[in-house]
VOGU-3710 file (C-alpha; in Angstrom, 3 decimals, decimal comma):
1> mqtaeaaskp> 107,979/-29,584/44,492  109,331/-32,142/42,060  109,210/-31,060/38,404  108,199/-33,178/35,459  111,812/-33,252/34,302  112,953/-34,689/37,612  110,141/-37,196/37,630  111,278/-38,564/34,259  114,947/-38,869/35,266  116,286/-42,173/33,853
11> qfvgtedeqr> 117,771/-44,936/35,982  121,273/-46,111/35,085  122,942/-49,470/35,819  126,502/-50,267/36,873  128,744/-49,116/39,652  128,398/-45,727/41,252  131,178/-44,263/39,049  129,633/-45,797/35,935  126,190/-44,426/36,816  127,700/-40,988/37,435
21> maeeifqals> 129,448/-41,106/34,022  126,244/-42,146/32,237  124,222/-39,445/34,003  126,760/-36,724/33,168  126,777/-37,671/29,483  122,961/-37,811/29,464  122,791/-34,296/30,937  125,203/-33,052/28,266  123,086/-34,557/25,479  119,867/-33,174/27,029
31> tmgrlfprsa> 121,398/-29,701/27,190  122,448/-29,967/23,554  118,903/-30,929/22,556  116,998/-28,688/24,957  114,971/-27,225/22,079  114,153/-30,634/20,602  110,783/-32,325/21,128  110,828/-34,680/24,106  110,799/-37,792/21,930  113,149/-36,516/19,230
41> pirsplsala> 116,521/-38,319/18,918  119,594/-36,426/20,149  122,697/-37,867/18,464  126,394/-37,306/19,076  129,495/-39,167/17,875  131,453/-41,146/20,477  134,576/-39,118/19,703  132,775/-35,863/20,573  131,494/-37,335/23,831  135,009/-38,512/24,738
51> efyasrhger> 136,512/-35,076/24,094  133,788/-33,475/26,200  134,318/-35,885/29,088  138,119/-35,586/28,899  137,857/-31,788/29,116  136,117/-32,194/32,470  138,100/-35,160/33,732  141,721/-34,673/32,753  143,120/-37,780/34,448  142,738/-39,660/31,147
61> saeewsveid> 143,010/-38,796/27,490  140,057/-38,638/25,105  141,110/-41,899/23,452  141,189/-43,680/26,815  137,826/-42,249/27,874  136,350/-43,263/24,513  136,678/-46,967/25,314  135,221/-46,509/28,797  132,285/-44,365/27,605  131,448/-46,883/24,889
71> rvlsmnpdvf> 131,331/-49,663/27,480  129,269/-47,715/30,056  126,679/-46,348/27,628  126,274/-49,750/26,022  125,374/-51,096/29,482  122,256/-48,819/29,427  120,409/-49,749/26,196  117,123/-48,426/27,634  118,583/-44,909/27,696  121,207/-44,857/24,947
81> lreeaegrvv> 121,014/-46,251/21,430  124,322/-47,273/19,911  124,625/-46,873/16,130  127,458/-47,402/13,721  127,556/-45,407/10,510  130,429/-44,905/8,069  132,991/-46,466/10,437  132,173/-44,374/13,491  130,102/-44,953/16,630  127,174/-42,648/17,413
91> fattregrap> 125,076/-42,652/20,583  121,514/-41,319/20,656  119,000/-40,598/23,409  115,945/-38,402/24,019  114,958/-35,777/26,549  112,514/-38,302/27,986  115,468/-40,518/29,027  114,545/-43,313/26,664  116,480/-44,669/23,748  115,024/-43,645/20,365
101> vteeepvseh> 112,832/-46,281/18,800  114,297/-47,708/15,638  111,536/-47,974/13,051  111,630/-50,262/10,118  112,272/-48,453/6,893  108,871/-47,882/5,309  108,078/-48,961/1,837  108,884/-45,897/-0,220  107,575/-47,046/-3,525  105,038/-44,233/-3,741
111> tlaqrfqepv> 106,240/-41,803/-1,085  106,858/-38,121/-1,669  110,472/-38,403/-0,503  111,151/-41,130/-3,019  109,689/-39,025/-5,815  111,828/-36,036/-4,835  114,983/-38,145/-4,888  114,335/-39,960/-8,129  115,074/-37,905/-11,234  112,053/-37,151/-13,361
121> plpeqpkvfe> 112,427/-38,379/-16,921  112,564/-35,644/-19,504  109,271/-35,020/-21,278  108,973/-36,309/-24,752  109,944/-33,672/-27,257  106,961/-32,418/-29,231  106,922/-33,288/-32,821  108,300/-30,518/-34,939  105,899/-29,474/-37,620  107,394/-30,102/-40,990
131> prrrpdlvgd> 105,707/-28,217/-43,794  104,671/-30,256/-46,729  107,025/-30,067/-49,611  105,600/-28,056/-52,418  105,355/-29,698/-55,806  108,153/-28,804/-58,131  107,347/-26,860/-61,205  109,128/-27,756/-64,372  108,205/-25,180/-66,891  104,422/-25,026/-66,699
141> tlvtepadvv> 104,024/-28,684/-65,653  103,357/-29,820/-62,099  105,638/-32,727/-61,082  104,745/-34,688/-57,956  106,383/-37,592/-56,172  104,348/-40,738/-55,455  103,256/-41,041/-51,850  104,396/-44,006/-49,747  101,829/-46,805/-49,802  101,421/-48,794/-46,580
151> ipeiteeaae> 100,698/-52,477/-47,347  99,267/-54,487/-44,431  101,296/-57,525/-43,468  99,657/-60,824/-44,432  100,536/-63,880/-42,370  100,969/-67,258/-43,942  97,892/-68,645/-42,178  95,656/-65,882/-43,418  97,171/-65,775/-46,854  95,032/-67,199/-49,610
161> plpeepaeie> 96,114/-67,827/-53,153  95,032/-65,028/-55,370  93,298/-65,905/-58,596  95,421/-65,475/-61,588  94,471/-62,459/-63,624  95,704/-61,519/-67,009  98,510/-59,051/-66,799  97,465/-55,561/-67,643  99,500/-53,570/-70,032  100,527/-50,349/-68,369
171> veaevepvpa> 99,885/-47,414/-70,591  101,708/-44,263/-69,683  99,019/-41,691/-69,093  99,542/-38,276/-70,497  99,931/-35,807/-67,681  97,865/-32,709/-68,247  100,019/-29,674/-67,564  98,880/-27,565/-64,621  99,453/-23,843/-64,965  101,842/-22,440/-62,403
181> meaaalvsde> 100,380/-20,258/-59,658  101,241/-16,628/-59,790  103,428/-15,369/-56,985  101,914/-12,989/-54,449  102,267/-9,383/-55,433  105,028/-7,659/-53,519  105,609/-3,992/-53,064  108,216/-2,959/-55,535  111,103/-0,688/-54,715  109,524/1,999/-56,854
191> elaalddaal> 106,240/1,863/-54,908  108,092/1,917/-51,610  110,155/4,868/-52,717  106,980/6,693/-53,753  105,726/6,721/-50,148  106,699/9,858/-48,300  107,862/9,957/-44,693  104,401/10,881/-43,412  102,794/7,847/-45,079  105,451/5,481/-43,733
201> aeiirrdlrq> 105,128/6,973/-40,260  101,352/6,524/-40,334  101,720/2,860/-41,313  104,125/2,291/-38,427  101,828/4,103/-35,976  98,825/2,059/-37,070  100,645/-1,238/-36,575  102,119/-0,264/-33,205  98,757/0,909/-31,851  97,382/-2,590/-32,464
211> dlsvanfgdq> 100,174/-4,137/-30,382  98,958/-4,450/-26,784  102,521/-4,757/-25,498  103,341/-1,216/-26,659  102,135/1,842/-24,733  101,445/4,963/-26,752  100,415/8,527/-26,056  100,682/10,967/-28,926  104,091/10,489/-30,524  105,603/8,858/-27,432
221> wmmedkvprl> 106,048/5,085/-27,279  107,188/2,665/-24,590  106,867/-1,001/-23,684  103,682/-1,347/-21,652  105,196/-3,437/-18,861  107,783/-0,706/-18,180  105,170/2,023/-17,632  104,468/2,761/-13,926  100,883/2,200/-12,841  98,511/4,464/-10,914
231> srgelrrire> 96,608/3,103/-7,943  92,853/3,478/-7,603  93,467/5,924/-4,774  95,639/8,128/-6,991  93,030/8,075/-9,753  90,361/9,051/-7,238  92,462/11,958/-5,933  93,053/13,202/-9,492  89,332/13,204/-10,234  88,500/14,944/-6,956
241> yllergeplt> 91,122/17,618/-7,639  89,687/18,286/-11,103  86,213/18,701/-9,625  87,577/20,945/-6,883  89,277/23,262/-9,380  86,240/23,173/-11,674  88,180/23,278/-14,951  90,420/21,082/-17,124  94,003/20,884/-15,842  97,316/20,073/-17,504
251> deillqdvlg> 99,235/16,884/-16,824  102,020/18,864/-15,140  99,612/20,421/-12,628  98,227/16,978/-11,801  101,731/15,554/-11,404  102,898/18,295/-9,067  99,751/19,092/-7,072  98,188/15,628/-6,762  101,069/13,161/-7,041  103,591/15,520/-5,421
261> lnpsaadyel> 106,293/15,040/-8,050  109,039/17,637/-8,393  109,813/18,784/-11,976  113,519/18,280/-11,256  113,011/14,616/-10,338  114,895/12,111/-12,480  111,722/10,171/-13,317  109,541/13,235/-13,972  109,157/12,682/-17,721  108,586/8,958/-17,182
271> mrfalnfrls> 105,807/9,663/-14,689  104,354/12,283/-17,019  104,086/9,693/-19,780  102,684/7,160/-17,308  100,049/9,649/-16,094  98,870/10,467/-19,614  98,893/6,852/-20,780  97,081/5,474/-17,731  94,451/8,239/-17,738  93,822/7,624/-21,442
281> rehrefefvg> 92,803/4,062/-20,511  90,228/5,279/-17,955  87,558/6,245/-20,502  84,700/6,301/-18,016  86,229/8,842/-15,641  88,737/10,907/-17,627  88,815/12,540/-21,050  91,822/14,008/-22,804  90,953/17,470/-24,146  94,436/18,805/-24,780
291> tpgqrlwsts> 96,929/19,422/-27,550  100,561/18,357/-27,998  101,734/21,595/-26,380  99,057/21,772/-23,670  97,917/18,384/-22,390  94,657/19,035/-20,585  92,524/16,464/-18,782  88,841/16,705/-17,928  86,339/14,563/-16,056  82,588/14,210/-15,920
301> glptigttkr> 80,929/16,752/-13,669  82,897/19,822/-14,757  80,954/22,899/-15,932  79,972/22,770/-19,597  81,940/25,012/-21,948  79,601/26,693/-24,402  76,036/27,882/-24,692  73,029/26,395/-22,966  70,607/27,842/-25,535  71,095/24,937/-27,907
311> kpseigsdyr> 72,348/21,390/-27,439  75,854/20,582/-28,696  74,468/17,786/-30,873  72,033/20,212/-32,518  74,794/22,728/-33,213  76,880/19,923/-34,699  73,947/18,987/-36,937  73,627/22,629/-38,043  77,269/22,504/-39,159  76,883/19,163/-40,897
321> flldyakepv> 77,228/20,824/-44,304  80,912/21,428/-43,486  81,511/17,718/-44,055  80,457/18,141/-47,693  82,605/21,244/-48,122  85,647/19,887/-46,337  88,922/20,934/-47,913  92,488/20,042/-47,144  93,783/22,587/-44,622  96,396/24,837/-46,198
331> eaaepvvehv> 98,884/26,356/-43,800  98,785/30,132/-44,224  101,871/32,307/-44,284  100,764/33,851/-40,988  98,999/31,865/-38,235  96,007/34,244/-38,328  92,391/33,836/-39,459  90,085/36,772/-40,214  86,385/36,147/-39,834  83,093/38,062/-40,113
341> ltfyeyhygv> 80,675/37,242/-37,320  77,173/36,072/-38,284  74,020/36,414/-36,196  73,953/32,659/-35,496  77,580/32,688/-34,318  77,021/35,786/-32,200  73,850/34,436/-30,581  75,265/31,022/-29,652  78,901/32,062/-29,177  80,309/29,636/-31,759
351> lpydanfaal> 82,633/29,633/-34,767  82,777/27,094/-37,631  85,575/24,549/-37,874  86,015/25,101/-41,604  89,139/24,786/-43,733  90,537/28,135/-42,553  90,197/27,297/-38,871  91,347/23,703/-39,443  94,642/25,061/-40,795  95,051/27,259/-37,715
361> lpppmlpdqr> 93,844/24,986/-34,914  95,496/21,735/-33,781  94,174/18,415/-35,114  93,169/15,647/-32,686  96,191/14,342/-30,805  94,629/10,948/-30,042  92,752/8,751/-32,539  89,517/8,786/-30,515  89,758/12,371/-29,251  86,344/14,044/-29,285
371> aavlvfespq> 87,242/17,613/-28,352  90,072/19,925/-27,358  89,890/22,722/-24,803  91,799/25,813/-25,920  92,718/28,941/-23,980  91,723/32,236/-25,614  93,150/35,558/-24,506  91,892/39,028/-25,397  94,627/41,673/-25,096  92,027/44,427/-25,562
381> tyetffvelr> 89,743/43,389/-22,710  92,316/41,502/-20,586  90,113/38,416/-20,597  91,139/34,769/-20,588  88,569/32,039/-21,113  88,232/28,444/-22,233  86,921/27,505/-25,672  85,977/23,965/-26,617  86,874/22,764/-30,091  84,543/19,935/-31,071
391> yptgnrggyl> 86,022/17,891/-33,881  83,839/16,658/-36,768  82,242/13,226/-36,526  80,534/10,998/-39,048  77,303/13,013/-39,177  78,117/16,277/-37,379  80,345/19,156/-38,318  83,006/20,663/-36,115  82,818/24,000/-34,342  84,256/26,098/-31,513
401> agfeaffsan> 82,065/26,978/-28,526  82,547/29,262/-25,547  82,548/32,784/-27,047  79,022/33,735/-25,962  79,980/36,084/-23,106  82,851/37,676/-25,040  80,756/38,298/-28,164  77,828/39,711/-26,201  79,996/42,145/-24,229  82,201/43,448/-27,038
411> lvpgalitie> 80,835/42,696/-30,522  77,740/42,683/-32,732  76,715/40,477/-35,678  78,831/41,516/-38,651  81,918/42,360/-36,583  85,394/41,663/-37,967  87,558/39,498/-35,705  91,020/37,973/-35,987  92,245/34,838/-34,240  95,984/34,263/-33,946
421> rsendgtyli> 97,902/31,239/-32,712  100,509/31,823/-30,017  103,730/29,883/-29,501  101,714/27,261/-27,632  99,296/25,341/-29,851  96,756/25,380/-27,013  96,613/29,169/-26,549  95,162/31,723/-29,004  94,588/35,471/-29,195  91,251/36,960/-30,266
431> eylpvsgqdr> 91,089/40,598/-31,329  88,769/43,026/-33,085  89,299/46,431/-34,642  88,105/49,123/-32,213  86,333/52,175/-33,666  84,461/55,139/-32,278  80,951/54,452/-31,049  78,230/53,833/-33,647  74,478/53,826/-33,033  72,251/51,535/-35,080
441> kllqldekkg> 69,003/49,658/-34,666  70,171/46,063/-34,903  68,261/42,794/-34,986  67,983/40,930/-31,704  65,959/37,986/-30,426  63,501/38,710/-27,634  63,653/35,327/-25,936  60,705/36,072/-23,645  58,361/36,834/-26,537  60,069/34,505/-28,990
451> ryvfrpttfy> 60,231/37,246/-31,639  62,884/39,142/-33,548  63,026/42,852/-32,709  65,181/45,832/-33,642  66,753/47,668/-30,722  69,054/50,691/-30,564  72,606/49,464/-30,095  75,889/51,299/-29,581  78,972/49,329/-30,573  82,693/50,076/-30,789
461> catqdnmllt> 83,961/47,473/-33,245  84,538/47,544/-36,982  81,885/45,692/-38,994  81,238/44,487/-42,515  78,197/46,352/-43,810  76,723/43,509/-45,861  76,419/41,398/-42,679  74,859/44,097/-40,474  71,190/43,366/-39,760  69,774/46,884/-39,473
471> enrfprlanq> 66,150/47,983/-39,432  66,611/50,154/-42,515  67,859/47,164/-44,481  65,465/44,412/-43,322  62,379/46,063/-41,777  60,167/43,029/-42,473  62,122/40,905/-39,993  60,535/42,768/-37,076  58,143/40,586/-35,049  59,047/37,507/-37,087
481> apledrvrrr> 59,248/34,271/-35,104  62,249/31,933/-35,373  61,733/29,045/-37,755  60,647/25,716/-36,390  63,341/23,099/-35,983  61,845/20,842/-38,646  62,287/23,720/-41,137  65,693/24,955/-40,061  67,145/21,431/-40,236  66,756/21,534/-44,030
491> peetlaavfe> 68,809/24,244/-45,755  66,435/24,287/-48,765  63,386/25,047/-46,624  65,317/27,624/-44,609  66,364/29,399/-47,801  62,773/29,390/-49,074  61,574/31,011/-45,834  64,304/33,662/-46,122  63,169/34,512/-49,679  59,623/35,041/-48,437
501> rigeaegsgd> 60,781/37,253/-45,544  63,148/39,607/-47,366  62,657/38,946/-51,090  61,023/41,345/-53,496  57,784/39,767/-54,708  57,091/39,667/-58,435  53,656/38,688/-59,702  50,773/37,436/-57,594  48,834/34,324/-56,763  50,325/31,003/-57,796
511> svrymamldd> 52,746/32,714/-60,173  54,409/34,864/-57,521  58,153/34,622/-57,169  60,667/36,333/-54,911  63,903/37,978/-55,928  66,864/38,517/-53,560  70,572/39,234/-53,756  73,180/36,837/-52,439  74,524/39,221/-49,761  71,056/39,674/-48,284
521> lvavanverp> 70,361/35,944/-48,370  73,628/35,144/-46,581  73,037/37,746/-43,859  69,455/36,663/-43,067  69,830/32,913/-43,607  72,585/32,889/-40,970  70,073/34,190/-38,454  68,450/30,753/-38,376  71,345/28,425/-39,153  74,879/28,455/-40,617
531> mpadlirdiv> 74,633/28,903/-44,397  77,698/30,231/-46,244  77,492/31,696/-49,736  78,787/28,501/-51,389  75,977/26,450/-49,859  73,331/28,933/-51,027  74,738/28,943/-54,574  74,705/25,143/-54,711  71,095/24,986/-53,490  69,909/27,531/-56,036
541> qspsnpqfsv> 71,797/25,957/-58,941  70,916/22,340/-58,114  68,537/20,650/-60,618  66,830/18,920/-57,684  65,540/22,310/-56,489  63,458/23,663/-59,403  61,811/26,239/-57,141  65,062/28,230/-57,205  66,609/29,890/-60,249  69,475/32,185/-61,191
551> dpdvedvfyy> 69,175/35,514/-62,959  70,930/35,024/-66,299  71,895/38,668/-66,635  72,827/39,868/-63,146  75,426/38,085/-61,035  74,385/36,735/-57,627  70,698/37,553/-58,080  68,433/34,592/-57,357  64,727/33,791/-57,527  62,383/31,582/-55,578
561> qpnpae> 58,962/30,486/-56,853  56,908/28,496/-54,315  54,879/26,751/-57,052  57,146/26,414/-60,074  55,490/25,602/-63,396  56,131/22,041/-64,538
//
């Protein structure tokens, strides 16, 4: 069967030897352009064709064959196209056996090739903004230079003779002196020297945090574009691992268990910074609850740390008074805080974030950090548990939550406890002074009946007697109901209710008043809400609370009269 290639075989003219020469050269060119399109030109210089033909027919030299090949191929213009370029002869053909069609050069005025070849003129340089020259000040007088006046050109045809006007006598106007502007106030060397290192560092931190090109986590800084990124899949695996473990985890655990990074890797610290920085930007899914020494991460869906008897926002509102009594934390000689447990703290498993605890516990590591999860260890009971430190906000006080189970199993209201910071600022020790067993009838809340009752209790911890709520001391508290929330929200109304429950009544009718000592008021008031002795003193001594008064002769003896005389 005849192929398409054979069917398109060209016909050559001339003698048999000349036809054979033309066919052989055509086959050589077709082989050279076998990958070309059928109509694409296949070009070769005459000198190359002569060398090729001489290598196969050695009876003549390449120079001699060059003349013969030029003559034979020129005899077949339908198959070969002869071109001359730069002083040399080039023959061209196609795989179809036809000479390439010479097309007229198209008009390239607006062609893409023309635009690529022509150099693009440089863009006009933008005008450089030149600030206006400020007026010179000579003494207290403002001296200005006259501005250039542009006068429109008037042609002779349009020009009209101007009427003659009497010449005006120029009178030199008196220039009113303009007071010089005061220079902007600059920070003097003395003021700069007065700033301590902490103040300067805070100014630098504040400015750098506003720079979006700088990445920051704690006291670590890096250019944002150099920080490795976490994929959505890695973020999802981190969240799933936190939910699987059911507790906050440190950044190192997440790096090793989730991302599979070895602590000995060269980029371990870089990836640790990247993990913390990137997670801190995922506010919806992750929350930093750690400290500088223990960087813990949490996510929504983890078990709540703290009591379920009262909402965290309500406990924060109960401790709101701490905002008014906030003091600068003073670092103690020993990292230990001693505290006497109140009924409120025992019942809800909380402790106040007052000045003493603020000096012991770590401050927020991040500017927007809401809480920190701390690890508490009890050497006496071999327990380890999480405690959540909720930092103060604009309208809520700070507190620690998560002691409910530990307090209920080992302590009673009035117990003496000590909290000590370990070498890690995220781990603390809680201890109490063990004593031989003591039996007392102590106040408890019967949650089923919603009443306070006294029940026999055996405890093995040292207590402070003035905070013990025993039946012998406060028998009238039995079967009392907890105060309503609208009453307990106001310290003044809570204190008035405490006077009526435990105070010694004097008089009768509208003139009755109740007398109570400060220690008793503190012990019972803290059954309903946190009320330290300083708060009670301020309420009693405030002129805005005329229903309360102070005994002028006996220290820390107070009175409450429901209907004070005007």
